[in-house]
C-alpha positions, 0 to 999 in steps of 0.5 A: 503480549509482545509484537514484532513488526516487520517494515521501515515506512510510513505504512509500518509507522502508522501500523505500530501508532496504532498498535501501540493504543493497545491494551493487548500490546506490552512491547513492539519491536521493529524490523528495521523500522526509522527514526520515528518507529523507534520512539515506539519500539526497540529496532531490531536490525536484520534483512526482512526479506532474509526469511531464514535469518528473521525466523532464526531470530524470532526462535532465539527471543522468545518474549516475541508473541505475535509478527506482523508481516506488512511489506510486499517482499517478505510476503511474497518470499514466504516469510509467514510460512517460515514463521508458521513452520516454526510454530510462532504466530504471525499476520499476513498471508502465506506466499501462495496467497501473496501471489496476488500481488507478486504476479500481475499475470496470476491476478489478471488470470485469476479475475478471467476465471472467475469473472471479476471485472477488470481491464482487457489484457495481454500477458508477454514474456517475449519482447518480440511478441509484445512489441508487435501487440503494442504496435497495433493495440488501442492508445492509450495503453497501461504496461505493468511490470509482472513482479513487485516493483515498489509500486512504480511498475506501472506506466500509462502511455498515452501515445504509441511511441510512449508504450514502445519505448516503455516496453523496451525499458521494461523487457530489454534494459530491465528498468524494474529488474526481473519484475518487468522480464514478464509484462501485462498490456492492459486496456486503459480504463477511465474514471475516478479511482478509489482504494478499497481495503479490506480485513480477510480471514479466508472465511468472512471479509470486512472492508475497511473506509475507502481512500484516494491515492495520488501516485504521480510525482506532481499536480494534476497527476503529471510526473512520473509514477511513484509509491504515492504522494498523498491520501486522503479518506473517504472516497468522496464519491463513494456510497452504499451503492458502490459498497454493495457492488464491490463487495458482491462483485469484487470482494467476495468473489476474490475471497472464494476465487483464492479459496477455490485454487487452494490459496487461501488469503488471511491478512489485509486484501487491497483492491485498487478499484476504478469507477468506469461507465461499466462499473467498477473493475479491478486495477490491482490486488495488493497483499497488504496495507497500502501506502500511504493509504494507511496512513489516512485509514488507520487514524479513522480505526476505533476498534483495537487493530491487535484484537482484529490481527488476532482475529484473522489469525484464528479465523474468527473475524466473524465475531468482531465488530469494526468501527470507524470515526466520522469525519475524513483525514488526509496524508501529505507526502513530503519528499525528497528532491529528485524521488522518484528517480535518483536523490540525495540522503542524509539532509537534516530535517527541522520540525517545528511545533506542529498541531496537537492533532497533526499525526507524523508518519516517518517513512525514510527517516534516520538519526545521525549524530543526534540528528534527524535526517532523510534516508529514502525519497518518501521521507515523512507523512503529515496526517490529520483528521478533520471534519471533513476532507477540506478541513483534514487538507488544510490541517496538513498543509499548515503543518508542512510549512513547519518542516523543512530539509533540503530538497523537499517538495510535495504535491499542492493539490492532495484531497481536491481530486474527485471532490466535485463528483456528486456522492451517490 
């Protein structure tokens, strides 16, 4: 079959690399793609946030049998609904289910209503009320823009001054655009974090292997919040006891809660979790594959990804046996100088001879005058599997040294986080 993948980042490159291995897939199209994706797919230059334009394009291209919608914005805008209404098969949650990521306030209220463990919180649309609350609440505190903010709309404030400044930036200065017009003020939790993604068709939910992200720009979790500077999988502290707790108290209750709200979720449901002294709690939900978590999860998948996608659309996920590779995987993000704030584009990228087992996921890349150049803040993800996390991280760092572009920077501590925590 011919498959269209929506998106142009490292996550989409990882998805396309997995789909390219499927015997079910004949040709891949990507909207809009990047330089790395172009090696595996035919690029389509249509604004994927214009859901009508995408629908028109798919209507006009009868050869497209299946569309995979991966980014948060088109999901929240209802692209899957649009395609389905035109008779096309599409993977991803519908608009009324994608709200679990598109509105932090909705997700917090859902968890409260259905007793899904999460941090205490308060939601504000009025700046004066929010300011009054922050002036007296416990510190540290977490501020979250209600809407989508490219994974950056979360501020962990260690002092009251930081919290008040962050609130002003969100609600008065519109630092995150309209996403910050409503703000969730949340209790600060402590403990190791883990990303638990799951496939679900609304009736069955099957977890993927775990991963750990590094959101801060600099080593030792310092610097500004980013979309993710690297990942490793699996989480070293995560065992059978954790898996059982999360399935029973978080994953299955969330699936049933969405069904009860007439918002059946079909696709990839991302659970950002923290292991606190009181057990696991939900930090956030995402309505799609994480980025860069996908870059370490999909290389570990043994089962045909296209088979899983079709089973979810057809609501027969219970029939698919999902298998995973042994060992571990790591991903190191190479970023443009200045990211996550202002950064230059168009810097030439040179790539030496990488080891055969290293996977390169392009994120912010383009071709210009026959040369590979930077076109985003997160430029490349250097990924590798190994017998364990130490082996995988050794490979990614050795190969990162073979890549160069002006201003390139990356964290030096990916894969070290949590390694001293004893596994269950």
